[in-house]
C-alpha positions as CSV (number, residue, x, y, z in Angstrom):
1,M,107.2,32.9,46.0
2,K,109.5,35.9,44.3
3,F,110.7,36.3,48.2
4,I,111.8,32.8,48.5
5,F,113.5,33.3,44.8
6,M,115.4,36.3,45.5
7,L,116.3,34.9,49.4
8,L,118.0,31.7,47.9
9,F,119.5,33.1,45.0
10,P,122.4,34.1,46.5
11,F,123.1,30.8,48.0
12,T,122.9,29.5,44.1
13,L,125.6,31.8,43.1
14,F,128.0,31.1,46.0
15,S,127.4,27.4,45.7
16,L,128.6,27.2,42.6
17,S,132.2,28.7,43.3
18,T,135.2,26.3,44.7
19,F,136.0,27.0,48.0
20,I,140.0,25.9,46.9
21,T,141.3,25.1,43.6
22,K,143.0,22.0,42.0
23,S,146.8,22.6,43.4
24,E,145.4,23.3,46.9
25,Y,143.1,20.1,46.8
26,A,145.7,18.2,45.5
27,Q,148.5,19.5,48.3
28,Q,146.4,18.9,51.2
29,L,145.7,14.7,50.1
30,Y,149.7,15.0,49.9
31,K,149.7,15.8,53.3
32,N,147.1,14.0,54.4
33,P,145.2,11.6,52.2
34,R,143.5,9.2,54.9
35,G,145.4,9.8,58.4
36,I,149.2,9.0,57.2
37,A,151.4,12.1,55.4
38,C,152.2,11.0,51.3
39,G,155.6,13.0,52.5
40,L,156.4,10.7,55.4
41,C,157.8,8.5,53.4
42,H,158.1,9.8,50.2
43,G,159.7,13.1,50.8
44,K,158.1,16.5,50.7
45,Q,158.2,16.3,47.3
46,G,157.6,12.7,46.0
47,E,161.5,12.1,46.2
48,G,161.5,9.4,48.0
49,K,163.0,9.3,51.8
50,L,164.6,7.1,54.2
51,I,162.1,6.0,56.9
52,A,164.5,3.8,58.9
53,K,167.5,1.9,59.7
54,Y,167.7,-1.4,61.6
55,K,169.7,-4.5,61.6
56,H,168.6,-7.7,60.7
57,K,170.3,-11.3,61.2
58,N,173.4,-9.0,61.9
59,K,173.3,-7.4,58.3
60,E,172.5,-3.7,58.3
61,K,169.7,-2.5,56.6
62,S,167.6,0.6,55.2
63,F,163.3,0.8,54.8
64,V,163.1,3.4,52.0
65,G,159.7,4.8,50.7
66,P,160.2,5.2,46.8
67,A,160.6,8.3,44.6
68,I,156.9,8.8,43.1
69,N,157.3,12.1,41.3
70,N,159.5,10.3,38.9
71,I,156.8,7.8,37.7
72,Q,154.0,7.2,34.9
73,Y,150.8,7.6,36.1
74,T,150.0,3.8,35.5
75,V,152.3,2.6,38.4
76,F,151.1,5.1,40.2
77,Y,147.6,4.4,40.3
78,K,148.2,0.4,40.8
79,A,150.8,1.2,44.2
80,L,148.4,2.9,45.7
81,N,145.6,0.7,44.8
82,S,147.5,-3.0,46.0
83,R,149.9,-3.3,49.1
84,I,153.3,-3.9,48.4
85,K,156.1,-3.3,50.3
86,G,154.7,-1.2,53.5
87,M,152.7,0.9,51.8
88,P,149.2,1.3,53.5
89,R,146.1,1.1,51.0
90,Y,143.9,4.4,51.4
91,Y,141.0,3.3,49.6
92,L,141.2,6.8,47.4
93,T,138.8,7.7,44.6
94,P,140.1,7.7,41.0
95,K,140.3,11.6,41.6
96,E,142.3,11.9,44.8
97,V,144.7,9.8,43.0
98,E,144.3,12.4,39.9
99,A,145.2,15.1,42.0
100,L,148.3,13.4,44.3
101,Y,149.2,12.8,40.8
102,F,149.0,16.3,39.8
103,Y,150.3,17.1,42.5
104,L,153.9,15.7,42.1
105,H,154.2,16.6,38.2
106,R,153.0,20.4,39.1
107,N,156.7,21.7,38.1
108,D,157.0,19.0,34.8
109,Q,156.0,21.7,32.6
110,K,158.2,24.6,34.3
111,K,160.9,21.9,33.6
112,A,160.7,20.9,30.4
113,K,160.2,25.4,29.3
114,N,163.1,25.8,30.8
115,A,165.6,23.1,29.3
116,Q,164.6,24.3,25.8
């Protein structure tokens, strides 16, 4: 019995540590949540991005991914859990949505501190 304990004990210690930080996890989610990266439509930092320009009934139009790095959490959560204006439905868990929001707002405290 002692032998089995000594054999398995190191694995329990190893399993207690995480492989990636919250920030790394959030970054990976932003880059590829469910096959389509958020940055493709919303820009590298969530600043918004022009996706396409096109003509419709002889009028120039554009399809834009809006900025998502400056919206409140409730608006962000609702947008991720509904299909609005071309936004794909990702079926993210609440923890994944929180991680994405954290990633987009990771510099907010630094900006506020530098403004003082």
